[in-house]
C-alpha positions in Angstrom: 0.0 0.0 0.0 2.0 2.8 -1.3 -0.7 5.6 -1.7 -4.0 4.5 -0.2 -4.5 4.0 3.7 -6.4 1.4 5.4 -8.5 4.1 7.3 -9.8 5.1 3.7 -11.3 1.7 3.2 -13.0 1.6 6.6 -14.2 5.1 6.8 -18.2 5.3 6.4 -20.3 8.2 7.4 -23.4 5.8 7.7 -21.2 3.5 10.0 -20.3 6.5 12.2 -23.8 7.8 12.3 -25.3 4.5 13.5 -22.6 3.6 15.7 -21.2 0.6 14.0 -17.8 -0.6 14.4 -16.5 -0.7 10.7 -12.9 -1.7 11.5 -11.8 -4.3 9.1 -10.8 -7.7 10.7 -7.2 -8.9 10.1 -8.4 -11.2 7.0 -10.0 -8.3 5.5 -7.2 -6.1 6.1 -5.0 -8.5 4.1 -7.6 -8.4 1.4 -7.8 -4.7 1.1 -3.9 -4.7 1.1 -4.3 -7.2 -1.9 -6.8 -4.9 -3.6 -4.8 -1.7 -3.3 -1.6 -3.5 -4.4 -3.2 -5.1 -7.2 -5.6 -2.4 -8.5 -5.9 0.8 -6.7 -2.6 1.9 -6.2 -1.7 1.1 -10.0 -4.8 2.9 -11.1 -3.8 6.1 -9.0 -0.4 6.1 -10.3 -1.4 5.7 -14.0 -4.0 8.5 -13.6 -1.7 10.9 -11.8 -4.5 12.4 -10.2 -6.2 11.4 -6.7 -9.0 8.7 -6.4 -11.5 9.0 -3.7 -12.8 5.7 -2.1 -16.5 6.3 -1.4 -17.1 2.8 0.1 -14.5 -0.1 0.9 -14.6 -2.6 3.8 -18.3 -2.8 5.2 -19.2 -4.6 8.2 -22.4 -6.9 7.9 -24.7 -4.1 9.6 -23.4 -1.3 7.4 -23.6 -3.5 4.0 -27.3 -4.5 5.1 -28.1 -0.8 5.6 -26.6 0.6 2.4 -28.5 -2.2 0.5 -25.5 -4.3 -0.4 -25.7 -7.7 -1.5 -25.2 -10.5 1.4 -22.4 -11.9 -0.7 -20.9 -8.4 -1.4 -16.9 -8.4 -1.7 -17.0 -5.4 0.2 -17.7 -7.6 3.4 -14.2 -9.3 2.7 -12.4 -6.1 1.8 -12.2 -7.1 -1.8 -14.3 -4.2 -3.2 -14.1 -0.5 -3.6 -16.5 2.2 -4.8 -14.5 5.2 -6.1 -14.4 8.1 -8.1 -11.7 10.0 -9.7 -11.1 13.5 -8.3 -12.1 15.2 -11.7 -15.1 13.9 -13.5 -13.2 14.6 -16.8 -10.8 11.5 -15.7 -13.8 8.8 -15.9 -13.2 8.1 -19.5 -9.5 7.5 -18.7 -10.6 5.3 -15.7 -12.8 3.0 -17.9 -10.1 2.9 -20.6 -7.4 1.9 -18.1 -9.6 -1.1 -17.1 -10.2 -2.1 -20.8 -6.6 -2.4 -21.5 -5.2 -6.0 -22.3 -2.3 -5.5 -19.8 -4.7 -4.1 -17.0 -4.1 -5.7 -13.6 -6.6 -8.5 -12.7 -10.3 -7.7 -11.6 -13.4 -9.8 -11.1 -15.9 -7.2 -11.9 -15.9 -3.3 -12.8 -19.4 -1.8 -12.6 -19.8 1.6 -14.3 -22.2 3.9 -12.4 -23.4 7.3 -13.5 -21.1 9.0 -10.6 -18.6 6.2 -9.5 -17.2 3.0 -10.2 -17.2 -0.3 -8.4 -14.3 -2.7 -8.5 -14.1 -6.0 -7.2 -11.6 -8.7 -7.0 -11.8 -12.5 -6.1 -9.6 -13.9 -3.3 -5.8 -14.1 -4.0 -5.0 -17.1 -6.2 -8.6 -17.3 -7.8 -9.5 -16.5 -11.4 -11.0 -13.1 -11.9 -13.5 -12.6 -14.9 -12.5 -9.1 -16.0 -16.1 -8.4 -16.3 -17.4 -4.9 -17.2 -21.0 -3.8 -16.5 -22.7 -0.5 -16.8 -25.4 0.4 -14.6 -28.5 1.9 -16.5 -29.9 4.7 -14.2 -33.2 4.4 -16.0 -34.1 1.3 -14.1 -33.2 -1.3 -16.6 -30.3 -2.7 -14.4 -26.9 -3.6 -15.6 -25.7 -4.4 -19.1 -22.6 -6.1 -20.0 -20.1 -4.0 -22.0 
């Protein structure tokens, strides 16, 4: 972890307001380090501009309250929701993930205002699946 910190992945306004302990357990901390070393730090270095983590690790109560899937990779520290500091960089983020030599990732979901990236546990095969969320109620479509 060269650029990001563990606290960026544990920070949650919702958890703080509801009094949840959102400190990642040791296994989730190792997974966060893997996610950062594999995807997030290389992305940040490639962009050359800050990337804001909007949701990282989630305890079960927090995940339930934000409407997360019961099997969310956020619960294991293997997912991050993020946005580039500048909206103008959104196309660069998407292009970076589409490169043939992009780091492994399981799923990238492109939302109108942020991205979600998830990894499978270290040593597992990642799908490199890219989905785009349709804000008009039609769900996700594969890109």
